[in-house]
KOLPA-620807 format. One record per residue: residue in one letter; y, x, z of N, C-alpha, C in turn. Coordinates in Angstrom, 3 decimals. Example, Ala and Ser with C-alpha at 12.3 -4.5 7.8 and 13.67 -1.06 7.14 Angstrom:
% KOLPA-620807
   residuo        n.Y        n.X        n.Z       ca.Y       ca.X       ca.Z        c.Y        c.X        c.Z
         A     -5.690     13.190      7.800     -4.500     12.300      7.800     -3.300     13.200      7.800
         S     -2.250     12.850      7.080     -1.060     13.670      7.140      0.030     12.900      7.870
***
This chain:
% KOLPA-620807
   residuo        n.Y        n.X        n.Z       ca.Y       ca.X       ca.Z        c.Y        c.X        c.Z
         M    -36.736      3.514    -77.312    -38.115      3.915    -77.046    -38.705      2.981    -75.997
         A    -39.829      2.425    -76.294    -40.512      1.525    -75.363    -41.208      2.334    -74.274
         D    -41.461      1.688    -73.136    -42.133      2.365    -72.030    -43.499      2.897    -72.433
         E    -44.186      2.189    -73.307    -45.529      2.589    -73.731    -45.507      3.869    -74.560
         D    -44.356      4.221    -75.152    -44.245      5.415    -75.987    -43.911      6.673    -75.186
         I    -43.793      6.548    -73.880    -43.484      7.698    -73.035    -44.674      8.654    -73.037
         I    -44.391      9.924    -73.267    -45.451     10.930    -73.272    -45.722     11.354    -71.837
         I    -46.953     11.167    -71.400    -47.349     11.534    -70.045    -47.813     12.985    -70.019
         C    -48.684     13.354    -70.933    -49.178     14.734    -71.029    -48.447     15.415    -72.183
         R    -47.501     16.268    -71.851    -46.693     16.921    -72.880    -47.499     17.939    -73.688
         C    -48.434     18.599    -73.050    -49.215     19.631    -73.747    -50.089     19.026    -74.852
         E    -50.720     17.896    -74.568    -51.623     17.256    -75.521    -50.984     16.046    -76.208
         E    -49.715     15.741    -75.863    -48.948     14.627    -76.422    -49.674     13.288    -76.292
         I    -50.144     13.008    -75.075    -50.823     11.749    -74.778    -49.808     10.785    -74.183
         T    -49.712      9.598    -74.775    -48.724      8.621    -74.338    -49.275      7.701    -73.250
         L    -48.367      7.000    -72.600    -48.737      6.007    -71.597    -49.595      4.917    -72.227
         K    -49.279      4.551    -73.455    -50.044      3.525    -74.162    -51.502      3.942    -74.339
         E    -51.740      5.205    -74.736    -53.110      5.695    -74.914    -53.887      5.678    -73.603
         I    -53.226      6.089    -72.532    -53.883      6.108    -71.222    -54.198      4.686    -70.769
         N    -53.230      3.771    -70.916    -53.464      2.378    -70.522    -54.587      1.738    -71.332
         Q    -54.615      1.995    -72.627    -55.674      1.441    -73.470    -57.043      1.986    -73.060
         T    -57.110      3.259    -72.734    -58.372      3.864    -72.317    -58.852      3.266    -70.999
         I    -57.941      3.106    -70.055    -58.301      2.523    -68.760    -58.763      1.077    -68.936
         D    -58.035      0.302    -69.745    -58.400     -1.102    -69.962    -59.740     -1.248    -70.676
         H    -59.997     -0.381    -71.618    -61.227     -0.496    -72.413    -62.456      0.003    -71.657
         Y    -62.326      1.131    -70.955    -63.487      1.760    -70.307    -63.531      1.565    -68.790
         H    -62.463      1.037    -68.190    -62.385      0.874    -66.727    -62.732      2.198    -66.043
         C    -61.996      3.229    -66.396    -62.386      4.574    -65.981    -61.491      5.169    -64.898
         S    -62.005      6.233    -64.317    -61.310      6.984    -63.274    -60.360      7.994    -63.919
         S    -59.604      8.704    -63.090    -58.689      9.732    -63.582    -59.436     10.810    -64.350
         R    -60.565     11.200    -63.818    -61.358     12.247    -64.473    -61.856     11.777    -65.835
         E    -62.284     10.535    -65.907    -62.774     10.001    -67.171    -61.634      9.841    -68.178
         V    -60.446      9.476    -67.719    -59.279      9.406    -68.600    -59.015     10.784    -69.187
         K    -59.116     11.791    -68.347    -58.905     13.172    -68.791    -59.919     13.551    -69.872
         L    -61.177     13.221    -69.654    -62.222     13.587    -70.606    -62.120     12.792    -71.906
         R    -61.686     11.545    -71.838    -61.617     10.699    -73.030    -60.356     10.937    -73.855
         T    -59.247     11.333    -73.208    -57.980     11.463    -73.929    -57.480     12.901    -74.040
         R    -58.032     13.807    -73.262    -57.597     15.208    -73.155    -56.282     15.340    -72.369
         A    -55.818     14.282    -71.748    -54.630     14.366    -70.910    -54.944     15.254    -69.713
         G    -54.179     16.287    -69.521    -54.419     17.225    -68.428    -55.236     18.431    -68.834
         M    -55.561     18.556    -70.118    -56.360     19.689    -70.592    -55.546     20.659    -71.436
         G    -54.245     20.549    -71.404    -53.389     21.412    -72.229    -53.132     22.754    -71.582
         Y    -52.077     23.411    -72.045    -51.739     24.753    -71.574    -51.457     24.811    -70.079
         C    -50.874     23.749    -69.537    -50.519     23.775    -68.109    -51.713     23.463    -67.220
         G    -52.812     23.007    -67.808    -54.006     22.707    -67.023    -53.856     21.497    -66.113
         G    -52.942     20.597    -66.442    -52.759     19.385    -65.660    -51.741     19.501    -64.548
         R    -51.048     20.602    -64.458    -50.075     20.783    -63.378    -48.895     19.835    -63.485
         T    -48.526     19.422    -64.698    -47.365     18.548    -64.854    -47.726     17.076    -64.927
         C    -48.933     16.732    -65.362    -49.253     15.324    -65.588    -50.348     14.769    -64.681
         R    -51.006     15.600    -63.941    -52.149     15.134    -63.131    -51.759     14.025    -62.161
         S    -50.681     14.188    -61.456    -50.284     13.174    -60.468    -49.897     11.868    -61.155
         M    -49.279     11.954    -62.332    -48.916     10.727    -63.060    -50.170      9.995    -63.533
         I    -51.150     10.735    -64.014    -52.405     10.113    -64.453    -53.079      9.414    -63.280
         D    -53.118     10.085    -62.127    -53.707      9.479    -60.930    -52.994      8.177    -60.561
         Q    -51.664      8.187    -60.612    -50.888      6.992    -60.264    -51.113      5.863    -61.260
         I    -51.219      6.183    -62.537    -51.458      5.159    -63.552    -52.821      4.513    -63.343
         V    -53.835      5.339    -63.085    -55.192      4.808    -62.855    -55.211      3.950    -61.602
         Q    -54.553      4.397    -60.533    -54.520      3.621    -59.292    -53.815      2.286    -59.477
         S    -52.817      2.240    -60.355    -52.108      0.976    -60.578    -52.984     -0.042    -61.317
         H    -54.023      0.415    -61.995    -54.945     -0.477    -62.705    -56.109     -0.938    -61.834
         E    -56.350     -0.250    -60.729    -57.515     -0.555    -59.896    -57.172     -1.573    -58.818
         S    -58.114     -2.462    -58.548    -57.917     -3.420    -57.467    -58.356     -2.824    -56.136
         A    -59.401     -2.001    -56.161    -59.882     -1.326    -54.958    -59.988      0.167    -55.232
         P    -59.575      1.002    -54.276    -59.657      2.447    -54.494    -61.108      2.925    -54.595
         R    -61.326      3.913    -55.440    -62.670      4.480    -55.613    -62.937      5.510    -54.518
         T    -64.161      5.529    -54.042    -64.509      6.507    -53.009    -65.438      7.589    -53.547
         D    -66.113      7.325    -54.672    -67.061      8.288    -55.211    -66.505      9.055    -56.409
         D    -65.216      9.018    -56.595    -64.586      9.643    -57.747    -64.443     11.145    -57.541
         I    -64.714     11.907    -58.590    -64.486     13.354    -58.574    -63.043     13.569    -58.979
         S    -62.284     14.255    -58.154    -60.863     14.424    -58.441    -60.658     15.423    -59.575
         L    -59.482     15.333    -60.200    -59.139     16.267    -61.260    -58.869     17.631    -60.657
         S    -59.198     18.670    -61.393    -58.953     20.023    -60.902    -57.921     20.706    -61.784
         Y    -57.247     21.667    -61.213    -56.279     22.451    -61.959    -56.994     23.600    -62.640
         R    -56.518     23.987    -63.803    -57.073     25.108    -64.542    -55.990     26.157    -64.701
         P    -56.378     27.425    -64.721    -55.375     28.472    -64.911    -54.763     28.369    -66.308
         P    -53.507     28.773    -66.449    -52.876     28.704    -67.766    -53.574     29.644    -68.755
         V    -53.575     29.239    -70.018    -54.211     30.022    -71.071    -53.146     30.831    -71.784
         R    -53.458     32.083    -72.061    -52.552     32.931    -72.819    -53.308     33.478    -74.017
         P    -52.672     33.462    -75.179    -53.365     33.969    -76.363    -53.587     35.476    -76.271
         V    -54.764     35.897    -76.691    -55.121     37.315    -76.712    -55.680     37.607    -78.093
         S    -55.198     38.674    -78.708    -55.678     38.998    -80.046    -57.078     39.603    -79.989
         F    -57.814     39.500    -81.093    -59.144     40.098    -81.154    -59.062     41.623    -81.043
         G    -57.972     42.190    -81.539    -57.786     43.637    -81.424    -57.716     44.085    -79.972
         T    -57.026     43.314    -79.150    -56.940     43.619    -77.724    -58.306     43.483    -77.067
         L    -59.036     42.423    -77.427    -60.364     42.222    -76.863    -61.335     43.319    -77.284
         G    -61.191     43.782    -78.519    -62.104     44.801    -79.040    -61.670     46.219    -78.740
         G    -60.522     46.385    -78.090    -60.056     47.711    -77.716    -59.274     48.423    -78.820
         M    -58.955     47.735    -79.898    -58.228     48.343    -81.010    -56.763     48.614    -80.657
         N    -56.177     47.833    -79.787    -54.768     47.985    -79.407    -54.594     48.849    -78.182
         H    -55.655     49.510    -77.763    -55.615     50.350    -76.564    -54.881     51.645    -76.860
         V    -53.907     51.981    -76.051    -53.138     53.209    -76.230    -53.927     54.351    -75.622
         S    -54.200     55.370    -76.425    -54.969     56.505    -75.896    -54.104     57.343    -74.985
         E    -54.712     57.896    -73.970    -54.002     58.695    -72.975    -54.290     60.169    -73.233
         D    -53.773     60.708    -74.329    -53.987     62.133    -74.664    -52.889     62.986    -74.142
***
């Protein structure tokens, strides 16, 4: 397996190659990489890959950005059935 085939974002299966290509093509920040590739938008909300994305972007930059909006963490998502949302699975207290 080549270094470029390493998966950085496991939730969205985004590889190092995809992130590098996006940075090279758009000259973008960590936040823009996230928006363009969905890296960091999976179930974990970026908890496992956010720091790696930041490091990859910093390795491509010659000067650090000062006006960049940092990536934020999102709460984990859990599936909920429509029955639960609509109150159909509610146990009556008789």
